[in-house]
C-alpha positions, 0 to 999 in steps of 0.5 A: 861885206863889200858891195860890187857894181858894174858901171856902163859908159859908151864912147864914139870910138873904140880907141876912146873906150880903150883909153878909159878902160886902161886908165880905170884899170891902171889906177885901180878903179876897176878890176876889169873893163870889157869893151863891145861894139860897135853898137847902135844907139838911138837917143834924143839929144838937144831935141833931135833923135840921133842914130849913132854907132858907139862902143860899150864899156862894162866896168867891174868895181866896188861900190864905194869907188863909184864917185871916183870912177865917175870922176875918172870917166868924166875926166877922160871922156869926150862927150859933153854928157857921157852915160855913167850908170851903175847897177849892183852885182847882186851875186857872183862867184866867191872866186870872182868877187875875191879877184875884184878885191885883190885887183883893187888893193 
């Protein structure tokens, strides 16, 4: 049985988020990428507390594609150290998970 994950990444602009999303879906690394924002991110970077607006990408894919998704995000991303975090999808409707499988063939 396949395992599924949701990968998240953030970008500085909506255009950058759309570029990454388009690439992931067109190359069959993601069945769907939802983009939301702007969101406010407060974080420490190189010893300084930053407060910026970002766009959040929610990437639906299969667990065994994580390494390829990570490499694709890094190749398309403008950040020096982009957020790339995956969480397991523990449950989902049979129809939705089948749709993910069908889109990633």
